[in-house]
C-alpha positions as CSV (number, residue, x, y, z in Angstrom):
1,M,0.0,0.0,0.0
2,T,1.4,3.4,-1.0
3,L,2.2,5.8,1.9
4,Q,1.0,9.3,1.1
5,K,1.3,12.3,3.4
6,T,-1.1,14.6,1.7
7,V,-4.3,13.6,-0.2
8,L,-6.4,16.0,-2.3
9,V,-10.0,15.2,-1.7
10,T,-12.3,16.9,-4.2
11,V,-15.7,18.1,-3.2
12,C,-18.2,20.3,-5.0
13,S,-19.5,23.6,-3.9
14,C,-23.1,22.7,-3.4
15,I,-23.0,19.3,-1.7
16,F,-24.3,20.4,1.6
17,L,-27.8,21.7,1.8
18,V,-27.1,23.8,4.9
19,F,-24.5,25.7,2.9
20,L,-26.6,26.1,-0.3
21,P,-27.6,29.6,-1.6
22,S,-31.2,30.4,-1.4
23,H,-33.3,29.3,-4.4
24,S,-33.6,32.9,-5.4
25,Q,-30.0,32.9,-6.3
26,C,-29.2,31.4,-9.7
27,W,-26.2,30.8,-11.9
28,E,-25.9,32.0,-15.5
29,T,-23.7,30.6,-18.2
30,A,-21.6,33.4,-19.6
31,G,-19.9,31.4,-22.3
32,Y,-17.7,28.4,-22.8
33,P,-17.0,25.7,-21.6
34,R,-20.7,24.7,-21.8
35,L,-21.1,21.8,-19.4
36,A,-23.6,18.9,-19.6
37,N,-24.2,15.9,-17.3
38,Y,-25.5,12.7,-18.7
39,Y,-26.8,11.7,-15.3
40,L,-28.6,8.4,-15.2
41,A,-28.7,7.7,-11.5
42,S,-32.0,6.1,-10.5
43,E,-32.5,8.3,-7.5
44,L,-32.5,12.0,-6.8
45,A,-32.0,12.9,-3.1
46,D,-32.2,16.3,-1.4
47,R,-28.4,16.6,-1.4
48,H,-28.4,16.4,-5.2
49,T,-30.2,19.7,-5.8
50,G,-27.3,22.0,-5.4
51,I,-24.9,19.5,-7.0
52,L,-26.8,19.1,-10.2
53,A,-27.6,22.8,-10.6
54,R,-24.0,23.4,-11.6
55,W,-24.4,22.0,-15.1
56,D,-25.8,23.9,-18.1
57,L,-27.6,20.8,-19.5
58,L,-28.9,17.8,-17.7
59,V,-30.1,14.4,-19.0
60,L,-32.2,12.7,-16.3
61,Y,-34.4,9.5,-16.2
62,Y,-38.0,10.1,-17.0
63,W,-39.2,8.2,-13.9
64,L,-37.6,10.8,-11.6
65,D,-40.8,12.8,-11.8
66,R,-43.0,10.0,-10.5
67,T,-43.0,11.0,-6.8
68,P,-43.9,14.4,-5.3
69,N,-40.6,14.6,-3.3
70,T,-38.5,14.1,-6.4
71,R,-40.6,16.5,-8.4
72,E,-39.8,19.2,-5.8
73,R,-36.1,18.5,-6.0
74,L,-36.2,18.8,-9.8
75,R,-38.0,22.1,-9.4
76,S,-35.3,23.2,-6.9
77,I,-32.6,22.5,-9.4
78,K,-34.3,24.5,-12.0
79,E,-34.9,27.4,-9.6
80,L,-31.2,27.4,-8.7
81,N,-30.2,27.4,-12.4
82,P,-33.2,28.4,-14.5
83,N,-31.0,28.7,-17.6
84,S,-30.1,25.1,-17.6
85,I,-31.6,22.7,-20.1
86,F,-33.5,19.7,-18.7
87,L,-33.8,16.7,-21.0
88,I,-35.8,13.7,-20.0
89,Y,-34.2,10.3,-20.9
90,S,-36.0,7.5,-22.7
91,S,-34.8,4.7,-25.0
92,S,-36.2,4.8,-28.5
93,I,-35.8,1.0,-29.1
94,E,-36.6,-0.8,-25.9
95,T,-38.1,-0.7,-22.4
96,N,-37.0,-2.0,-19.0
97,V,-39.3,-4.9,-18.1
98,T,-37.9,-5.1,-14.5
99,E,-38.9,-1.7,-13.3
100,N,-41.0,-1.5,-10.1
101,P,-43.5,0.0,-10.4
102,P,-43.7,-1.0,-14.0
103,N,-43.4,1.8,-16.6
104,K,-46.4,2.6,-18.9
105,M,-44.4,1.6,-22.0
106,A,-43.7,-1.9,-20.7
107,E,-47.3,-2.4,-19.6
108,A,-48.6,-1.3,-23.0
109,C,-46.2,-3.5,-24.9
110,D,-47.3,-6.5,-22.8
111,Q,-51.0,-5.6,-23.2
112,Y,-50.9,-5.0,-26.9
113,D,-48.0,-7.3,-27.9
114,W,-45.9,-4.5,-29.3
115,W,-42.6,-6.5,-28.9
116,L,-40.1,-6.9,-31.7
117,R,-39.9,-10.6,-32.5
118,D,-37.7,-12.9,-34.6
119,A,-39.0,-15.2,-37.4
120,D,-39.8,-17.9,-34.9
121,G,-42.0,-15.5,-32.9
122,N,-39.6,-15.1,-30.0
123,T,-39.3,-11.7,-28.3
124,L,-35.9,-10.1,-28.6
125,T,-33.9,-8.4,-25.8
126,N,-31.0,-6.0,-25.9
127,P,-27.9,-8.2,-26.0
128,D,-26.1,-5.8,-23.7
129,F,-29.0,-5.4,-21.2
130,T,-31.1,-8.5,-21.1
131,W,-33.7,-6.9,-18.8
132,S,-34.6,-4.6,-21.6
133,M,-36.9,-5.9,-24.4
134,L,-36.9,-4.5,-28.0
135,I,-40.0,-2.8,-29.2
136,N,-41.4,-2.9,-32.8
137,M,-41.0,0.7,-33.6
138,T,-41.6,0.3,-37.3
139,N,-44.7,1.5,-39.2
140,T,-45.7,-2.0,-40.4
141,A,-49.3,-3.0,-39.8
142,Q,-48.2,-5.7,-37.5
143,A,-46.4,-3.2,-35.2
144,S,-49.8,-2.3,-33.8
145,G,-50.1,-5.8,-32.3
146,N,-53.6,-6.3,-31.0
147,H,-54.3,-2.7,-30.1
148,P,-58.1,-2.1,-30.6
149,T,-57.6,1.1,-32.7
150,G,-54.4,0.1,-34.4
151,K,-52.1,2.4,-32.4
152,K,-48.4,1.7,-32.8
153,P,-45.7,2.0,-30.2
154,N,-43.9,4.8,-32.1
155,E,-47.1,6.9,-31.5
156,F,-47.5,5.8,-27.9
157,L,-43.9,6.6,-26.9
158,A,-44.2,10.2,-28.2
159,E,-47.5,10.7,-26.5
160,M,-46.2,9.3,-23.2
161,M,-43.0,11.4,-23.2
162,I,-44.8,14.7,-24.1
163,G,-48.1,14.2,-22.4
164,D,-47.0,12.5,-19.2
165,H,-43.8,14.4,-18.6
166,V,-42.8,17.4,-20.7
167,L,-46.3,19.0,-20.7
168,Q,-47.1,17.8,-17.2
169,Y,-44.1,19.4,-15.4
170,N,-42.7,22.8,-16.4
171,Y,-39.0,22.0,-15.7
172,W,-38.6,19.6,-18.7
173,D,-37.3,21.4,-21.8
174,G,-37.0,18.4,-24.0
175,I,-36.3,14.7,-24.6
176,F,-33.2,12.6,-25.0
177,Y,-33.9,9.5,-27.1
178,D,-31.2,6.9,-26.4
179,T,-30.1,4.7,-29.3
180,F,-31.8,7.0,-31.8
181,V,-30.4,5.4,-34.9
182,D,-31.5,4.7,-38.5
183,N,-30.8,1.0,-38.3
184,L,-30.3,-1.9,-35.9
185,G,-27.8,-3.8,-38.0
186,W,-25.7,-4.8,-35.0
187,M,-28.6,-6.5,-33.2
188,Y,-29.9,-9.9,-34.5
189,R,-28.7,-9.1,-38.0
190,D,-30.7,-11.7,-39.9
191,L,-33.5,-12.6,-37.4
192,K,-35.7,-9.5,-36.9
193,D,-39.3,-10.0,-38.3
194,A,-41.2,-6.7,-38.0
195,N,-43.9,-8.0,-40.4
196,R,-44.4,-11.2,-38.3
197,N,-44.8,-13.3,-41.4
198,G,-42.1,-15.8,-40.4
199,I,-39.6,-14.3,-42.8
200,P,-36.9,-12.1,-41.3
201,E,-36.3,-8.6,-42.9
202,Y,-32.6,-8.8,-43.5
203,D,-30.5,-5.8,-42.8
204,E,-29.6,-4.3,-46.2
205,E,-25.9,-4.7,-45.7
206,I,-26.4,-8.4,-45.1
207,N,-28.9,-9.3,-47.8
208,G,-30.3,-7.4,-50.7
209,N,-33.7,-9.1,-50.5
210,E,-36.8,-7.0,-49.8
211,P,-38.1,-5.8,-47.5
212,K,-35.1,-4.5,-45.8
213,F,-35.3,-4.0,-42.0
214,S,-33.1,-0.9,-42.0
215,A,-35.5,1.0,-44.2
216,L,-38.5,-0.1,-42.0
217,W,-36.6,0.9,-38.9
218,R,-35.5,4.3,-40.3
219,E,-39.1,5.2,-41.2
220,G,-40.4,4.1,-37.8
221,S,-37.9,6.0,-35.8
222,M,-38.6,9.1,-37.9
223,T,-42.2,8.7,-36.9
224,V,-41.2,8.8,-33.2
225,L,-39.4,12.1,-33.8
226,N,-42.1,13.6,-36.0
227,N,-44.9,12.6,-33.5
228,T,-42.9,14.1,-30.7
229,I,-42.4,17.5,-32.5
230,T,-46.0,17.6,-33.6
231,L,-47.3,17.3,-30.0
232,K,-45.0,20.1,-28.9
233,P,-43.3,22.0,-31.7
234,D,-40.8,23.9,-29.5
235,V,-39.6,20.8,-27.6
236,I,-35.8,20.1,-27.7
237,V,-35.0,16.6,-28.9
238,I,-31.6,15.1,-29.1
239,G,-30.5,11.5,-29.7
240,N,-27.7,9.2,-28.8
241,G,-26.7,7.7,-32.1
242,L,-26.3,8.5,-35.7
243,H,-29.5,9.2,-37.7
244,K,-28.7,11.1,-40.9
245,A,-32.4,11.4,-42.0
246,A,-33.2,13.2,-38.7
247,V,-30.7,16.0,-39.0
248,E,-33.3,18.6,-40.1
249,N,-35.9,17.7,-37.4
250,I,-33.7,17.1,-34.4
251,N,-31.8,19.5,-32.2
252,G,-28.6,17.5,-31.9
253,R,-26.9,14.3,-30.7
254,L,-24.6,12.8,-28.1
255,L,-21.2,11.5,-29.0
256,E,-20.7,9.0,-26.2
257,N,-17.4,7.7,-24.6
258,F,-15.1,10.1,-26.5
259,L,-11.4,9.3,-25.8
260,K,-8.2,9.7,-27.7
261,S,-7.4,6.2,-29.1
262,S,-7.1,4.6,-32.5
263,N,-10.9,4.7,-32.9
264,K,-12.0,7.5,-30.6
265,N,-10.1,10.5,-32.0
266,M,-11.1,13.9,-33.2
267,H,-12.4,12.9,-36.6
268,L,-15.5,11.4,-34.8
269,L,-16.6,15.0,-34.2
270,S,-17.6,15.2,-37.9
271,S,-21.0,13.7,-37.2
272,N,-21.7,16.2,-34.4
273,H,-20.5,18.9,-36.7
274,K,-23.1,17.9,-39.3
275,Y,-25.9,18.1,-36.7
276,L,-24.8,21.5,-35.5
277,K,-24.2,22.9,-39.0
278,D,-27.1,21.3,-41.0
279,G,-29.8,21.1,-38.4
280,V,-32.6,23.6,-38.8
281,R,-34.3,23.3,-35.4
282,P,-33.0,25.8,-32.8
283,P,-31.5,25.6,-30.4
284,R,-28.8,23.3,-31.8
285,V,-27.7,21.2,-28.9
286,S,-25.1,18.5,-29.2
287,I,-22.9,16.9,-26.5
288,V,-19.4,15.3,-26.4
289,N,-19.2,12.8,-23.6
290,G,-15.6,12.4,-22.4
291,W,-14.8,8.9,-21.0
292,L,-12.5,8.3,-18.0
293,K,-11.5,4.7,-18.3
294,D,-11.2,2.3,-15.3
295,E,-13.6,4.6,-13.3
296,D,-10.5,6.7,-12.5
297,P,-11.3,10.4,-11.9
298,T,-7.6,11.2,-11.8
299,R,-7.2,10.7,-15.5
300,Y,-6.9,14.4,-15.9
301,K,-5.0,14.2,-19.2
302,D,-7.9,12.2,-20.8
303,M,-10.4,14.7,-19.4
304,R,-8.3,17.6,-20.8
305,F,-8.1,16.0,-24.3
306,S,-11.9,15.5,-24.6
307,L,-12.7,18.9,-23.1
308,C,-10.3,20.8,-25.3
309,A,-11.4,18.8,-28.4
310,T,-15.0,19.8,-27.5
311,L,-13.9,23.5,-27.2
312,M,-12.8,23.3,-30.8
313,T,-16.5,23.0,-31.6
314,D,-19.8,24.4,-30.3
315,N,-20.7,21.2,-28.4
316,Y,-21.6,20.9,-24.8
317,Y,-19.1,18.9,-22.8
318,S,-19.8,16.1,-20.3
319,C,-17.3,13.7,-18.5
320,D,-17.9,10.5,-16.6
321,F,-16.9,6.9,-16.2
322,G,-18.6,5.8,-19.4
323,S,-21.7,4.0,-20.6
324,R,-21.7,1.3,-17.9
325,Y,-23.4,3.7,-15.6
326,H,-23.4,7.5,-16.4
327,G,-24.2,8.5,-12.9
328,E,-21.2,10.7,-11.7
329,T,-21.0,14.3,-10.8
330,L,-17.3,14.8,-11.4
331,W,-16.0,18.4,-11.4
332,F,-12.6,19.5,-12.6
333,D,-10.4,22.5,-12.3
334,E,-11.0,23.5,-15.9
335,F,-14.7,23.8,-15.4
336,S,-14.6,27.1,-13.5
337,V,-11.5,29.5,-13.6
338,Q,-11.0,33.1,-12.6
339,Q,-9.6,35.7,-15.0
340,D,-6.2,35.7,-13.2
341,G,-5.9,31.9,-13.9
342,N,-6.7,30.7,-10.4
343,V,-9.2,27.8,-10.2
344,D,-12.5,28.9,-8.7
345,A,-12.1,26.9,-5.5
346,R,-11.2,27.0,-1.8
347,T,-9.1,24.6,0.1
348,T,-9.1,23.5,3.7
349,N,-5.9,22.0,5.2
350,L,-6.4,19.5,8.0
351,A,-3.4,20.0,10.1
352,Q,-4.1,17.1,12.5
353,D,-3.3,13.5,11.9
354,I,-6.0,11.0,11.1
355,T,-6.0,7.6,12.7
356,P,-8.0,4.5,11.9
357,E,-10.0,4.9,15.2
358,Q,-11.4,8.3,14.3
359,S,-14.7,8.5,12.5
360,E,-14.7,12.3,11.9
361,I,-12.6,15.4,12.1
362,T,-14.0,18.9,12.5
363,V,-13.1,21.3,9.7
364,E,-12.1,24.8,10.9
365,S,-14.6,27.4,9.9
366,A,-11.8,29.9,9.2
367,S,-10.9,27.9,6.2
368,G,-14.2,28.7,4.5
369,F,-16.3,25.7,5.6
370,S,-19.0,25.7,8.2
371,A,-17.8,24.8,11.7
372,S,-20.3,21.9,11.6
373,G,-18.6,20.3,8.5
374,I,-16.6,17.2,9.2
375,I,-14.4,14.7,7.4
376,E,-16.0,11.3,7.5
377,I,-13.8,8.3,7.2
378,S,-15.0,5.2,5.6
379,G,-12.5,2.4,5.1
380,E,-9.6,4.1,3.2
381,Q,-11.6,6.8,1.6
382,I,-12.3,10.2,3.0
383,H,-15.6,12.0,2.4
384,Y,-16.6,15.5,3.3
385,G,-20.2,15.7,4.6
386,S,-22.5,14.8,7.5
387,R,-21.9,11.7,9.6
388,T,-25.6,10.8,9.3
389,E,-26.0,11.8,5.6
390,N,-22.9,10.7,3.6
391,M,-23.4,13.4,1.0
392,F,-19.9,13.3,-0.5
393,L,-20.0,9.6,-1.0
394,E,-23.2,10.0,-3.0
395,C,-21.9,13.1,-4.9
396,F,-18.9,11.1,-6.1
397,R,-20.4,7.7,-6.5
398,G,-17.7,5.1,-6.6
399,F,-14.9,7.7,-6.5
400,P,-11.8,5.5,-6.4
401,F,-8.7,7.1,-4.9
402,R,-5.9,5.5,-6.9
403,I,-3.4,6.8,-4.3
404,K,-4.7,5.2,-1.1
405,Y,-4.8,7.2,2.2
406,D,-3.0,4.8,4.5
407,M,-5.0,5.0,7.7
408,S,-2.3,3.1,9.7
409,A,0.5,5.5,8.7
410,S,1.4,8.8,10.3
411,H,0.2,11.9,8.4
412,P,1.5,14.9,10.3
413,E,0.7,17.2,7.4
414,G,-2.9,16.1,7.4
415,S,-5.0,16.3,4.2
416,T,-6.2,19.0,1.8
417,V,-9.9,19.3,0.9
418,I,-10.8,21.1,-2.3
419,Q,-14.1,22.9,-2.5
420,H,-14.8,23.7,-6.1
421,L,-17.0,26.8,-6.7
422,T,-19.1,27.8,-9.7
423,T,-18.9,31.5,-9.7
424,H,-16.7,31.6,-12.9
425,K,-18.4,29.1,-15.1
426,G,-18.3,29.9,-18.8
427,Y,-15.2,31.9,-18.1
428,L,-13.7,31.7,-21.6
429,G,-16.7,33.7,-23.0
430,D,-17.6,33.4,-26.6
431,P,-15.3,32.1,-29.4
432,L,-13.7,34.5,-31.7
433,G,-14.0,32.2,-34.6
434,P,-13.5,28.5,-35.7
435,A,-10.6,26.4,-34.6
436,Y,-7.5,26.5,-36.8
437,D,-4.2,24.6,-37.3
438,T,-1.5,26.1,-35.1
439,N,1.0,25.8,-38.0
440,N,-1.4,27.2,-40.7
441,V,-4.2,29.5,-39.6
442,A,-5.8,29.1,-43.1
443,V,-6.6,25.5,-42.2
444,K,-9.9,25.5,-40.3
445,L,-11.2,22.5,-38.4
446,D,-14.7,23.2,-39.5
447,D,-13.7,22.8,-43.1
448,L,-12.1,19.4,-42.5
449,L,-15.1,18.2,-40.5
450,E,-17.4,19.3,-43.3
451,K,-15.3,17.5,-45.8
452,A,-15.4,14.4,-43.7
453,G,-19.2,14.4,-43.7
454,W,-21.1,12.0,-41.5
455,V,-18.5,9.3,-41.1
456,A,-14.9,10.3,-41.5
457,G,-12.7,8.1,-43.6
458,E,-9.1,7.2,-43.1
459,D,-7.8,10.1,-45.1
460,D,-10.1,12.5,-43.3
461,A,-9.0,11.1,-39.9
462,E,-5.3,11.5,-40.8
463,D,-5.9,15.1,-41.9
464,I,-7.6,16.0,-38.7
465,N,-5.6,14.0,-36.2
466,T,-2.1,14.9,-37.4
467,R,-2.5,18.6,-36.6
468,V,-2.5,20.6,-33.3
469,W,-5.7,22.7,-33.1
470,R,-6.3,26.1,-31.5
471,R,-9.5,28.1,-30.8
472,D,-9.4,31.6,-29.5
473,Y,-12.0,32.9,-27.1
474,R,-12.8,36.3,-25.7
475,N,-10.9,35.6,-22.4
476,G,-8.4,32.9,-23.4
477,T,-7.5,30.2,-25.8
478,A,-7.7,26.4,-26.0
479,L,-5.2,24.0,-27.6
480,V,-5.5,20.3,-28.3
481,N,-3.0,17.8,-29.6
482,P,-4.5,14.6,-31.1
483,T,-1.3,13.6,-32.8
484,E,0.9,10.7,-31.7
485,S,3.8,12.9,-30.4
486,S,4.4,16.0,-28.4
487,K,4.2,19.2,-30.4
488,L,5.8,22.7,-29.9
489,V,3.2,25.4,-30.5
490,S,4.6,28.8,-31.3
491,G,3.2,32.2,-32.0
492,L,1.4,32.6,-28.6
493,G,2.7,36.0,-28.0
494,D,5.2,37.6,-25.6
495,Q,3.8,37.2,-22.0
496,T,0.3,37.1,-23.4
497,Y,-1.1,34.0,-21.8
498,R,-0.8,32.1,-18.6
499,K,-1.6,28.5,-17.7
500,I,-4.4,27.8,-15.2
501,I,-3.3,27.7,-11.6
502,G,-4.7,24.3,-10.8
503,L,-5.2,22.2,-7.7
504,Q,-5.9,18.7,-9.1
505,D,-3.0,18.5,-11.5
506,P,-0.7,21.4,-10.6
507,V,2.2,20.0,-12.6
508,H,0.2,20.6,-15.8
509,N,-1.7,23.7,-14.6
510,N,1.2,25.4,-12.9
511,G,0.1,29.0,-13.7
512,I,3.3,30.1,-15.5
513,V,3.2,32.9,-18.1
514,I,3.7,31.6,-21.6
515,T,6.3,33.5,-23.7
516,D,5.5,32.6,-27.3
517,T,5.9,28.8,-27.2
518,L,4.3,25.9,-25.4
519,T,4.8,22.2,-25.7
520,V,1.6,20.2,-25.8
521,A,1.9,16.4,-25.1
522,S,0.2,13.9,-27.3
523,G,-3.4,13.3,-26.4
524,D,-3.4,16.4,-24.2
525,G,-4.8,19.9,-24.2
526,Y,-4.4,23.3,-22.5
527,I,-6.7,26.1,-21.6
528,L,-4.8,29.3,-21.3
529,M,-6.1,32.6,-19.9
530,W,-5.1,36.0,-21.0
531,S,-2.3,37.1,-18.7
532,L,-2.9,40.0,-16.3
533,E,0.8,40.8,-16.3
534,P,1.5,44.6,-16.5
535,D,1.4,46.1,-20.0
536,S,0.1,42.8,-21.5
537,I,-2.6,43.2,-24.2
538,P,-5.0,40.7,-25.6
539,P,-3.8,39.1,-28.8
540,S,-5.3,40.0,-32.1
541,P,-7.3,37.2,-33.6
542,P,-6.2,35.8,-37.0
543,E,-7.3,37.7,-40.1
544,G,-11.0,37.3,-40.8
545,F,-11.9,36.5,-37.2
546,R,-14.2,38.7,-35.2
547,F,-16.1,38.8,-31.9
548,K,-19.6,37.4,-32.0
549,Q,-22.1,40.2,-31.5
């Protein structure tokens, strides 16, 4: 076990309800980074209201509005941050048949036999989630099952999401349809029988025989979308998946599990670019979901890469442990920064030693915390919160400290608790223009993403991933290096920028003033703030760039 004298324990500013601002106080997003949380936890406790109000966009399960207590908590989050976008989550291909109480979609599918079956009449489940059964979302006559008026599930789903949720409660702004795709070619490729005639409708890439299941599915999923919009024309609808036919009728999409690797590099942003550029339904809302592998929140380099790649575009940014759960509330130094480069945070140093026998340690109020705050010890993890309500543990579900705090060792220097604040969210302000190649300002990332189209090919990927990209903002600049080696970026100006003065990864974010050049490691990124050094002036944007009005 590793001996470590000082541990950084990260907490968020609004974990403790006794310390929350009143609901009359709200936060506004001044600019970028625009932050989203794809938060699919099955419960919403009182302590979550202040936590979740930090994000500019939230995706939450539809069943959270079932109970009065949870509905009040959702209202509280919206009151704290009325500018945030609330999207209600629902799958567009399946339903959970193990929910208790059962959801209306599962009950209706059972009652009217709306299930998707194979050619032998067997119901089909999601291979990844066997508790979730696939629904026949096509427009075939047989999709209506035995419904007395011939209603199909692609009608019922839209009616349920709009009528029972969006129109019922004023905090929902729209719907997030998971697995919103134009084909199911990866599931039961030659078995699906939407027409229920004992003959599978082969996926078109497998078999050219008619009818083709992909065409049936594409038409049916568009019916879900069109029915949703018809019921509430101003509803925001985004999907998780690639659906080219939906681009003009949907507000955006989620790019899930984004990470620098051989198949998760910046060329994948091309599909999100198409939604943002070609979509006609405002507001255009797309999300890049950064993935921290191994459920390790200290993978700061991976977080920086996905964040800075997102900042090259107009996407919202989320970051969590990936698609296995999507239930974290991770907060990072780069999410809220003051103009002088200091992270928007306070720290509390615990000068006393911690022993295995102790269950709590009082935090001095002089350090910015309430005198009633404590450090609660649970095994080898340390949580800030109440002894009776383990708020921090819930805030950072499964937060695994890779450097263990050895409870049996002596720690005369104690520990440091970081309390992240949110006063300076959106600190970069608006972008001055599109991202560009640091070696050639004439090469714009938008142009290469447009050339790549929906699915970038090998040549497109090489063109995008062999350059270092930069995007300038009103209050700073962002750099990202998707190449396979460290790159020296020059032309940053004489004492123009400074690095963030960080707490989580102070070696990277060391606050130094940059004099013209900066080395960016492979798969890494930097956010730089305009330096407030005497006589320093903001840099002029490249020719043709201008401030957004």
